C-alpha positions in Angstrom: 12.2 8.8 2.6 9.9 7.7 -0.2 8.1 5.1 2.0 6.6 7.9 4.0 4.9 9.3 0.9 2.8 6.1 0.7 1.7 6.4 4.3 -1.4 8.5 3.5 -2.3 6.3 0.6 -2.2 3.1 2.5 -4.2 4.4 5.4 -6.8 4.9 2.6 -6.3 1.3 1.6 -8.1 0.1 4.6 -11.0 -2.2 3.8 -14.4 -0.6 4.2 -15.6 -0.3 7.7 -12.1 -0.5 9.1 -11.7 3.3 9.2 -13.0 6.4 7.5 -10.9 7.7 4.6 -10.4 11.4 3.8 -12.7 12.7 1.1 -10.0 13.7 -1.3 -7.0 11.4 -1.2 -3.8 12.6 -2.9 -1.1 10.7 -4.8 2.5 11.2 -3.7 3.7 14.3 -5.5 7.0 14.2 -7.5 7.9 17.4 -9.3 7.0 17.4 -13.0 5.2 14.1 -12.8 1.4 13.5 -12.9 0.1 11.7 -9.7 -0.3 8.3 -11.4 3.3 8.4 -12.8 4.6 9.5 -9.4 2.7 6.5 -7.8 4.3 4.1 -10.3 7.8 5.6 -9.6 7.4 5.4 -5.9 6.2 1.7 -6.0 9.2 0.9 -8.3 11.6 2.7 -6.0 10.5 1.0 -2.8 9.6 -2.4 -4.2 13.1 -4.0 -3.6 12.9 -3.2 0.1 9.9 -5.5 0.6 10.3 -8.0 -2.3 12.7 -10.2 -0.4 14.8 -12.2 -2.8 13.8 -10.1 -5.8 11.1 -12.6 -6.9 9.0 -9.9 -8.7 6.0 -10.3 -6.3 5.1 -9.9 -2.7 4.0 -12.7 -0.5 1.2 -12.1 2.0 3.8 -11.5 4.7 5.8 -9.1 2.6 2.7 -7.2 1.6 1.5 -7.0 5.2 4.9 -5.9 6.4 4.9 -3.0 3.9 1.3 -1.9 4.7 1.8 -2.1 8.5 5.1 -0.2 8.2 3.4 2.6 6.3 0.3 2.6 8.5 2.4 2.8 11.7 4.4 5.7 10.2 1.2 7.5 9.3 -0.8 6.8 12.5 2.0 6.2 15.0 2.4 3.1 17.2 -0.3 1.9 19.5 -2.8 0.1 17.1 -3.7 -3.4 18.1 -1.3 -5.8 16.2 -4.1 -8.3 15.6 -6.3 -5.6 14.0 -3.4 -4.3 11.9 -2.8 -7.8 10.6 -6.5 -8.4 9.8 -6.5 -5.0 8.0 -3.4 -5.9 6.0 -4.7 -9.4 5.2 -8.0 -8.0 3.9 -6.1 -5.4 1.8 -4.0 -8.3 0.4 -7.1 -10.0 -0.9 -8.2 -6.8 -2.5 -4.8 -6.2 -4.1 -4.3 -9.8 -5.4 -6.3 -9.2 -8.6 -5.7 -12.7 -10.1 -6.0 -14.5 -6.7 -2.6 -16.3 -7.1 -1.7 -15.6 -3.5 1.0 -13.0 -4.5 0.9 -9.3 -5.5 2.9 -8.0 -8.4 4.1 -4.5 -8.8 1.3 -3.9 -11.3 -1.4 -5.2 -8.9 0.0 -3.2 -6.0 0.0 0.0 -8.2 -3.5 -0.7 -9.4 -4.7 -1.3 -5.8 -3.2 2.0 -4.7 -4.6 3.8 -7.7 -8.1 2.4 -7.0 -7.9 3.9 -3.5 -7.0 7.3 -4.9 -10.1 7.3 -7.1 -12.5 6.7 -4.3 
């Protein structure tokens, strides 16, 4: 399932201080595609699952749902729900590049890409 390929990335997307990130993050690998193209393809493929109603953007709740789903898949259950929500809310602010209270596919991809480069 493609959503699992994002799990490692979104654990890295934690705001500073929330957790330590691995030293060398990796983009999801798709055969014969550079990591950045693979990232774009994975976002495009999974986007409809979380963009309820096909609006072309994620609301804060949709964004949080996606991040928390991925983090839970990566880390397993057991994290404090309030801390997970605070982590996702902080990540939303980081991802919402134009501060319009919604995240476009381009903003989401750029957000993930920025986490890969750290």
